[in-house]
Structure formats: C-alpha cells, structure tokens
ZARO-830506 format. One line per field, with one value per residue (C-alpha): residue number from 1; residue in one letter; x, y, z. Coordinates in Angstrom, 1 decimal, always signed. Layout:
ZARO-830506
k (NUM | ...);
r (A | ...);
xx (X | ...);
yy (Y | ...);
zz (Z | ...);
//
This chain:
ZARO-830506
k (1 | 2 | 3 | 4 | 5 | 6 | 7 | 8 | 9 | 10 | 11 | 12 | 13 | 14 | 15 | 16 | 17 | 18 | 19 | 20 | 21 | 22 | 23 | 24 | 25 | 26 | 27 | 28 | 29 | 30 | 31 | 32 | 33 | 34 | 35 | 36 | 37 | 38 | 39 | 40 | 41 | 42 | 43 | 44 | 45 | 46 | 47 | 48 | 49 | 50 | 51 | 52 | 53 | 54 | 55 | 56 | 57 | 58 | 59 | 60 | 61 | 62 | 63 | 64 | 65 | 66 | 67 | 68 | 69 | 70 | 71 | 72 | 73 | 74 | 75 | 76 | 77 | 78 | 79 | 80 | 81 | 82 | 83 | 84 | 85 | 86 | 87 | 88 | 89 | 90 | 91 | 92 | 93 | 94 | 95 | 96 | 97 | 98 | 99 | 100 | 101 | 102 | 103 | 104 | 105 | 106 | 107 | 108 | 109 | 110 | 111 | 112 | 113 | 114 | 115 | 116 | 117 | 118 | 119 | 120 | 121 | 122 | 123 | 124 | 125 | 126 | 127 | 128 | 129 | 130 | 131 | 132 | 133 | 134 | 135 | 136 | 137 | 138 | 139 | 140 | 141 | 142 | 143 | 144 | 145 | 146 | 147 | 148 | 149 | 150 | 151 | 152 | 153 | 154 | 155 | 156 | 157 | 158 | 159 | 160 | 161 | 162 | 163 | 164 | 165 | 166 | 167 | 168 | 169 | 170 | 171 | 172 | 173 | 174 | 175 | 176 | 177 | 178 | 179 | 180 | 181 | 182 | 183 | 184 | 185 | 186 | 187 | 188 | 189 | 190 | 191 | 192 | 193 | 194 | 195 | 196 | 197 | 198 | 199 | 200 | 201 | 202 | 203 | 204 | 205 | 206 | 207 | 208 | 209 | 210 | 211 | 212 | 213 | 214 | 215 | 216 | 217 | 218 | 219 | 220 | 221 | 222 | 223 | 224 | 225 | 226 | 227 | 228 | 229 | 230 | 231 | 232 | 233 | 234 | 235 | 236 | 237 | 238 | 239 | 240 | 241 | 242 | 243 | 244 | 245 | 246 | 247 | 248 | 249 | 250 | 251 | 252 | 253 | 254 | 255 | 256 | 257 | 258 | 259 | 260 | 261 | 262 | 263 | 264 | 265 | 266 | 267 | 268 | 269 | 270 | 271 | 272 | 273 | 274 | 275 | 276 | 277 | 278 | 279 | 280 | 281 | 282 | 283 | 284 | 285 | 286 | 287 | 288 | 289 | 290 | 291 | 292 | 293 | 294 | 295 | 296 | 297 | 298 | 299 | 300 | 301 | 302 | 303 | 304 | 305 | 306 | 307 | 308 | 309 | 310 | 311 | 312 | 313 | 314 | 315 | 316 | 317 | 318 | 319 | 320 | 321 | 322 | 323 | 324 | 325 | 326 | 327 | 328 | 329 | 330 | 331 | 332 | 333 | 334);
r (M | P | Q | E | L | E | V | I | F | P | I | I | I | I | G | L | I | V | I | A | V | A | I | L | F | T | F | I | P | V | M | L | W | I | S | A | L | A | A | G | V | R | V | S | I | F | T | L | V | G | M | R | L | R | R | V | V | P | S | R | V | I | N | P | L | I | K | A | H | K | A | G | L | D | V | N | T | N | Q | L | E | S | H | F | L | A | G | G | N | V | D | R | V | V | N | A | L | I | A | A | Q | R | A | N | I | E | L | S | F | E | R | C | A | A | I | D | L | A | G | R | D | V | L | E | A | V | Q | M | S | V | N | P | K | V | I | E | T | P | F | I | A | G | I | S | M | D | G | I | E | V | K | A | K | A | R | I | T | V | R | A | N | I | D | R | L | V | G | G | A | G | E | E | T | I | I | A | R | V | G | E | G | V | V | S | T | I | G | S | A | K | A | H | T | E | V | L | E | N | P | D | S | I | S | H | N | V | L | D | R | G | L | D | A | G | T | A | F | E | I | L | S | I | D | I | A | D | V | D | I | G | K | N | I | G | A | I | L | Q | T | D | Q | A | E | A | D | K | N | I | A | Q | A | K | A | E | E | R | R | A | M | A | V | A | Q | E | Q | E | M | V | A | K | V | Q | E | M | R | A | K | V | V | E | A | E | A | E | V | P | Q | A | L | A | E | A | L | R | S | G | K | M | G | V | M | D | Y | M | N | Y | K | N | I | D | A | D | T | D | M | R | D | S | I | G | K | L | T | D | T | D | N | D | E | D | D | F | N | K);
xx (-40.6 | -43.5 | -41.6 | -38.6 | -40.8 | -42.3 | -38.7 | -37.5 | -40.7 | -40.3 | -36.7 | -37.7 | -40.4 | -38.0 | -35.4 | -38.0 | -39.1 | -35.4 | -34.9 | -38.1 | -37.1 | -33.6 | -35.1 | -37.6 | -34.8 | -32.6 | -35.3 | -37.0 | -34.5 | -36.2 | -33.3 | -33.2 | -36.9 | -36.4 | -33.6 | -35.8 | -38.6 | -36.2 | -35.0 | -38.5 | -38.7 | -41.9 | -41.2 | -43.5 | -42.2 | -43.9 | -41.9 | -38.7 | -40.0 | -40.9 | -37.3 | -36.0 | -38.3 | -37.2 | -33.6 | -32.9 | -30.5 | -32.7 | -29.7 | -28.6 | -31.9 | -33.0 | -29.7 | -29.4 | -33.1 | -32.5 | -29.6 | -31.7 | -34.6 | -32.2 | -30.9 | -34.4 | -34.4 | -37.6 | -36.9 | -38.9 | -38.3 | -39.5 | -37.0 | -34.0 | -35.1 | -35.6 | -32.1 | -30.6 | -32.3 | -31.0 | -27.4 | -26.8 | -25.0 | -27.8 | -25.5 | -23.4 | -26.5 | -27.8 | -24.5 | -24.3 | -27.9 | -26.9 | -23.7 | -25.6 | -28.3 | -25.6 | -23.9 | -27.2 | -26.8 | -30.1 | -30.0 | -32.9 | -32.9 | -33.7 | -30.7 | -28.4 | -29.5 | -29.0 | -25.5 | -24.7 | -26.0 | -24.0 | -20.8 | -19.8 | -19.0 | -21.8 | -20.5 | -17.1 | -18.9 | -20.8 | -17.6 | -15.9 | -18.7 | -17.9 | -14.1 | -12.8 | -10.2 | -6.8 | -5.7 | -2.0 | -1.0 | +2.4 | +4.9 | +3.3 | +5.8 | +5.3 | +7.5 | +7.5 | +8.0 | +11.8 | +12.1 | +12.8 | +10.9 | +9.1 | +7.7 | +4.9 | +3.1 | -0.3 | -2.6 | -6.3 | -8.8 | -12.1 | -15.5 | -17.9 | -21.0 | -23.9 | -26.1 | -23.5 | -22.3 | -24.4 | -23.0 | -20.3 | -16.6 | -14.1 | -10.7 | -8.8 | -10.8 | -10.0 | -6.3 | -6.3 | -8.0 | -5.8 | -2.7 | -4.0 | -4.5 | -1.0 | +0.6 | -1.4 | -0.5 | +3.2 | +3.2 | +1.7 | +4.4 | +7.0 | +9.8 | +10.2 | +11.2 | +7.6 | +6.3 | +9.0 | +8.2 | +4.4 | +3.4 | +0.0 | -0.7 | -1.1 | -3.7 | -5.7 | -5.7 | -6.7 | -9.5 | -11.0 | -11.5 | -14.3 | -12.6 | -15.1 | -18.0 | -19.5 | -17.6 | -18.7 | -16.6 | -16.4 | -12.9 | -12.3 | -8.7 | -5.7 | -2.3 | +1.1 | +3.2 | +6.5 | +8.0 | +11.2 | +13.2 | +13.8 | +15.8 | +16.4 | +14.1 | +14.6 | +18.3 | +18.0 | +15.6 | +18.0 | +20.9 | +19.0 | +18.0 | +21.6 | +22.8 | +20.1 | +21.0 | +24.7 | +23.9 | +21.8 | +24.6 | +27.1 | +24.8 | +24.5 | +28.2 | +28.8 | +26.3 | +28.1 | +31.5 | +30.2 | +28.8 | +32.2 | +34.0 | +31.6 | +32.1 | +35.9 | +35.7 | +33.5 | +36.1 | +38.9 | +36.8 | +36.3 | +40.0 | +40.8 | +38.1 | +39.7 | +43.2 | +41.8 | +40.5 | +43.9 | +45.6 | +43.1 | +43.6 | +47.4 | +47.0 | +45.3 | +48.2 | +50.5 | +47.5 | +46.8 | +50.5 | +50.5 | +47.3 | +48.8 | +51.9 | +49.9 | +47.6 | +50.5 | +49.3 | +52.6 | +56.0 | +59.1 | +60.8 | +57.7 | +57.7 | +61.4 | +60.8 | +58.0 | +60.2 | +63.0 | +60.5 | +59.2 | +62.7 | +63.6 | +60.4 | +61.4 | +64.9 | +63.6 | +61.2 | +64.1 | +66.3 | +63.5 | +62.9 | +66.7 | +66.8 | +63.8 | +65.5 | +68.8 | +67.0 | +65.1 | +68.4 | +70.0 | +67.1 | +67.2 | +71.0 | +70.5);
yy (+67.1 | +66.9 | +69.3 | +66.9 | +64.0 | +66.1 | +66.6 | +63.0 | +61.2 | +62.3 | +61.2 | +57.8 | +57.4 | +58.3 | +55.8 | +53.0 | +53.8 | +53.6 | +50.3 | +48.9 | +50.0 | +48.5 | +45.2 | +45.3 | +45.8 | +43.2 | +40.5 | +41.5 | +42.0 | +45.0 | +46.0 | +42.5 | +42.7 | +46.1 | +44.6 | +41.7 | +44.1 | +46.3 | +43.1 | +42.1 | +39.2 | +39.2 | +38.0 | +39.0 | +40.3 | +37.5 | +35.0 | +36.6 | +36.5 | +32.8 | +32.1 | +33.7 | +31.5 | +28.4 | +29.4 | +30.0 | +32.8 | +34.9 | +36.3 | +32.7 | +32.2 | +35.6 | +36.6 | +33.4 | +33.8 | +37.2 | +35.9 | +33.0 | +35.4 | +37.7 | +34.7 | +33.5 | +30.3 | +28.9 | +28.4 | +29.5 | +30.3 | +26.9 | +25.0 | +27.1 | +27.1 | +23.3 | +22.8 | +25.1 | +23.2 | +19.9 | +21.3 | +22.2 | +25.1 | +27.2 | +29.7 | +27.0 | +25.2 | +28.4 | +29.2 | +25.7 | +26.1 | +29.4 | +27.9 | +24.9 | +27.1 | +29.2 | +26.1 | +24.5 | +21.6 | +20.2 | +20.2 | +20.4 | +21.9 | +18.5 | +16.8 | +19.7 | +19.7 | +15.9 | +16.2 | +19.0 | +17.0 | +14.0 | +16.0 | +16.8 | +20.2 | +20.6 | +23.9 | +22.4 | +19.4 | +21.7 | +23.6 | +20.4 | +19.4 | +22.5 | +22.6 | +19.0 | +18.3 | +16.7 | +14.1 | +13.3 | +9.9 | +9.2 | +6.9 | +3.5 | +0.6 | -2.5 | -5.4 | -6.6 | -10.2 | -9.7 | -8.7 | -5.0 | -2.6 | +0.2 | +3.3 | +5.3 | +8.5 | +9.2 | +12.3 | +11.5 | +14.0 | +13.5 | +15.3 | +15.2 | +13.0 | +14.8 | +11.8 | +9.6 | +12.2 | +10.7 | +7.2 | +7.3 | +6.6 | +9.4 | +10.3 | +7.7 | +4.9 | +6.4 | +6.6 | +3.0 | +1.6 | +3.4 | +2.2 | -1.4 | -1.0 | +0.4 | -2.4 | -5.0 | -3.5 | -3.3 | -6.8 | -8.2 | -6.6 | -9.1 | -6.6 | -3.2 | -1.7 | -2.3 | +0.0 | +2.6 | +2.6 | +2.7 | +4.4 | +5.1 | +1.4 | +1.8 | +4.6 | +2.5 | -0.6 | +1.3 | +3.2 | +0.0 | -1.3 | +1.2 | +2.3 | +5.0 | +2.6 | +3.2 | +6.5 | +10.1 | +10.9 | +10.3 | +9.6 | +11.6 | +10.7 | +9.0 | +10.4 | +8.9 | +11.9 | +10.1 | +6.7 | +5.7 | +2.5 | +1.0 | -1.9 | -5.3 | -7.2 | -10.4 | -10.3 | -9.5 | -12.4 | -14.8 | -13.5 | -14.0 | -17.5 | -18.4 | -17.2 | -19.2 | -22.3 | -21.8 | -21.5 | -24.7 | -26.5 | -25.3 | -26.4 | -29.9 | -30.1 | -29.2 | -31.8 | -34.5 | -33.4 | -33.6 | -37.0 | -38.1 | -36.8 | -38.5 | -41.8 | -41.4 | -40.9 | -43.9 | -46.0 | -44.7 | -45.8 | -49.2 | -49.6 | -48.7 | -51.2 | -54.0 | -53.2 | -53.5 | -56.9 | -57.9 | -56.8 | -58.6 | -61.8 | -61.4 | -61.2 | -64.5 | -66.3 | -66.6 | -67.9 | -70.5 | -71.6 | -71.9 | -73.9 | -76.2 | -76.8 | -77.6 | -80.0 | -81.8 | -80.9 | -79.1 | -80.1 | -78.1 | -78.7 | -77.5 | -74.4 | -73.8 | -74.2 | -71.7 | -69.2 | -69.7 | -69.2 | -66.0 | -64.7 | -65.4 | -63.6 | -60.5 | -60.5 | -60.6 | -57.7 | -55.7 | -56.4 | -55.5 | -52.2 | -51.3 | -52.2 | -49.9 | -47.1 | -47.4 | -47.4 | -44.3 | -42.5 | -43.5 | -42.2 | -38.9 | -38.6 | -39.1);
zz (+42.6 | +40.1 | +37.8 | +37.8 | +36.8 | +34.0 | +32.7 | +33.1 | +31.9 | +28.2 | +28.3 | +29.7 | +27.0 | +24.2 | +25.6 | +25.7 | +22.2 | +21.0 | +22.8 | +21.3 | +17.8 | +18.3 | +19.4 | +16.6 | +14.0 | +15.6 | +15.6 | +12.4 | +9.5 | +8.1 | +5.9 | +4.4 | +3.7 | +2.0 | -0.1 | -1.2 | -2.2 | -4.1 | -6.0 | -6.9 | -4.5 | -2.5 | +1.0 | +3.8 | +7.1 | +8.9 | +6.9 | +8.1 | +11.7 | +11.2 | +10.0 | +13.2 | +15.3 | +13.4 | +14.0 | +10.4 | +9.5 | +7.1 | +5.2 | +4.3 | +2.5 | +1.2 | -0.4 | -2.4 | -3.3 | -4.6 | -6.7 | -8.0 | -8.9 | -10.8 | -12.7 | -13.6 | -11.6 | -10.3 | -6.6 | -3.6 | +0.0 | +1.3 | -0.8 | +0.3 | +3.9 | +4.0 | +2.5 | +5.1 | +7.9 | +6.5 | +6.8 | +3.2 | +1.7 | +0.1 | -1.5 | -3.2 | -4.5 | -6.0 | -7.6 | -9.0 | -10.5 | -12.1 | -13.6 | -14.9 | -16.5 | -18.2 | -19.5 | -20.7 | -18.3 | -17.1 | -13.3 | -10.9 | -7.5 | -5.8 | -7.5 | -6.8 | -3.1 | -2.9 | -4.3 | -1.8 | +1.1 | +0.0 | +0.7 | -2.9 | -4.1 | -6.5 | -7.9 | -8.6 | -10.3 | -12.6 | -13.4 | -14.1 | -16.5 | -18.5 | -18.0 | -17.7 | -15.0 | -15.5 | -12.9 | -12.9 | -11.6 | -9.9 | -11.6 | -12.1 | -12.3 | -14.3 | -15.5 | -19.1 | -20.1 | -20.6 | -16.9 | -17.4 | -15.1 | -16.9 | -15.1 | -16.7 | -15.6 | -17.0 | -17.3 | -17.1 | -18.4 | -16.7 | -16.8 | -13.9 | -14.5 | -12.7 | -12.8 | -10.9 | -8.4 | -5.7 | -4.9 | -7.5 | -6.7 | -6.6 | -8.0 | -6.0 | -7.7 | -11.1 | -10.3 | -9.0 | -12.0 | -14.4 | -12.5 | -12.7 | -16.5 | -17.0 | -15.0 | -16.9 | -20.3 | -19.5 | -18.1 | -21.4 | -23.5 | -24.7 | -24.4 | -22.8 | -26.1 | -27.3 | -24.6 | -25.3 | -29.1 | -28.7 | -25.4 | -26.8 | -26.7 | -22.9 | -23.5 | -25.9 | -23.8 | -20.6 | -22.4 | -23.8 | -20.2 | -19.4 | -16.1 | -15.4 | -14.7 | -11.3 | -10.8 | -10.6 | -13.7 | -17.4 | -18.7 | -21.9 | -22.5 | -21.0 | -22.1 | -21.2 | -20.0 | -19.3 | -19.6 | -17.8 | -17.5 | -14.1 | -12.8 | -14.6 | -12.3 | -14.2 | -13.8 | -10.1 | -9.6 | -11.4 | -9.4 | -6.2 | -7.3 | -8.2 | -4.8 | -3.1 | -5.1 | -4.2 | -0.5 | -0.7 | -2.5 | +0.1 | +2.9 | +1.3 | +0.8 | +4.4 | +5.5 | +3.4 | +4.9 | +8.4 | +7.7 | +6.3 | +9.3 | +11.6 | +9.7 | +9.9 | +13.6 | +13.9 | +11.9 | +14.2 | +17.2 | +15.7 | +15.0 | +18.6 | +19.7 | +17.6 | +18.9 | +22.4 | +21.5 | +20.1 | +23.3 | +25.3 | +23.2 | +23.6 | +27.3 | +27.3 | +25.6 | +28.7 | +30.7 | +28.1 | +28.1 | +31.8 | +31.7 | +29.0 | +31.1 | +34.2 | +32.4 | +30.7 | +27.2 | +26.6 | +27.6 | +28.7 | +25.3 | +23.5 | +25.6 | +24.8 | +21.1 | +21.3 | +23.0 | +20.4 | +17.6 | +19.3 | +19.7 | +16.1 | +15.0 | +17.1 | +15.7 | +12.1 | +12.8 | +14.3 | +11.3 | +8.9 | +10.6 | +10.5 | +6.8 | +6.0 | +8.0 | +6.0 | +2.7 | +3.6 | +4.6 | +1.3 | -0.6 | +1.3 | +0.7 | -3.0);
//
C-alpha cells in the first residue's frame, strides 16, 4: 500500500501543478502581456489582473493600445479602460485617431471618445472628412407659377464636421432642408421653362440658404442630377373648379325647379279651393230662391222668367260648343 502511494503521489502533484498553471494562464493573460512587451508597451502583469477583476476584457484594451503605440499616439491604459467601461468601442476610437493623424486632422482622444459614446461612427466621420460623401435625394416635386409640376433630383456632396458631430443633425435633416429649398425655388419660377433652361439656379439658391447650419456636415456642393416635367396641376385645379361650379349651378337650378313645381302645385290647390267655393255658392242659389218665394220677395212669374233665362243661357252654351267643334273638324280636314 505505501508503495502504491509513492507511485500515485507524484502523478497527483503533477496534475495539481498543471491545473494551477492552466488556471493561472486563464486568469492572467500572460501571452497578451508578452505581446505588449514585444511591442514596446509597458504593462505590468498586475494591471492585467486588475482588468480581470474590474470585468474588463484585457485584449479589448491592450491590442488597441499596441496599435496606438505603434502609430505614435499619446494614449494610456487608463483612458482606453475607462472608455471601455463606459460602453464605447475602443478599437474604433483608436482607428479613428490613427486616421485623423494620417490626414492631419486635429482630433483629441476625449472628443473622439465623446463622439463614439454619442452613437456616431467616429471612424466613418473621419473618413468622410477626408473623402466627402454624396447624398442623393429622391425626386422632389414643385409647382411653378404657370401651374406645371417640375420634379428634380439632387446630389448633395457633404463633408463631416468633427466639431459638430456631437449634437448635430444627421443626413435626414440635410435632405429635408434641400428638398424645401428646391420646392421654394421651383415655386418662385414664373414658368417651368425657366427651371428647365437653368437648373443650376436651384443649386445657387439652395446653397445661399446656409442649410448646413446646426448639422454634423458641411455642404460642399449641390448638383441637380435630373429634372422631369410632371402634371399640369394648374389645369387640373381649374378643371376641378369648373366641375365644382357646374355642380353648384346644377344644384341651384334643381332647387329653383323644385320651388317652381311646388308653387305650381300650390296654385293648382288654390284653383281647386276656389272651384269648391263656387260650387258651394251655386248650391246656395236654390235655397235663396226658395227663401225668396216663401217670403214674397219673388213671385211665380219672376221665377218663370229666371228659368227661361237660365234655359236660354244653357242653349246658347250648347250651340257655342257645337260651333267650336265643327270649326275644329273643318280645320282638321283642310
């Protein structure tokens, strides 16, 4: 039994040493420390251990530090580590500082870190300062004074303004302001032919407005890429107005016709009412005659004369109607 322990004990010791070394190399980035020393960056092993304790990934700080040291930038471990803890992208900030140094753009680490923490791509901004970006707008429609719709597409050449990246407006604001200037310029033209003949007038008018104020960009030029003719909005509006006027006139005419029909029906009703009154009055005549006979105001001979006159009147009416009928038949036969 003691002989077996003598054989197993060295193996256990070797295993424990291997495990301890593995844990040591896992917790302490020895290879990263060696790489930093080889690059001429002096970082103590305790600094790397402290990064582990502060939950900082050492490679996210040391590798950019090596890159910055090789590029000749004056940055230290504390700056990079604090930016990492703030949620920034250390590698992108260092790349932006190197690009700015190569392009002779004055950019400090603090401003670069502030731009990165503001959510802007600081490396893209530096690159845009060196190589301006072209923003193409969609077709912007405007209406000239003669009522013709004119559509224009513009290309805006902008350069990033490092000093205004924090708090400055973005590309959407530039496009909106340029669109407003294009619409205003087209609307002030007396005829659409003026815009077609001189599309550069749009560029000059828009540039004179200072549209890049308060934005993160500097507008270098505005070029009109395409100009098209749209609809005749003036004619369409006049047609719609004429159609509306016609509908209004028809409605008023229909109203007058309805009033005339109502008045006609009212007159017919009045005629019927007057006829009823006549019939009512005629019905009272026999009663008046009877009353006159009873009261002695009218004698029998008077009554007989009245009847004779009434009969003569009816006979004349009948003869007159027959004469009118014969005349009508003669006219028809002719």
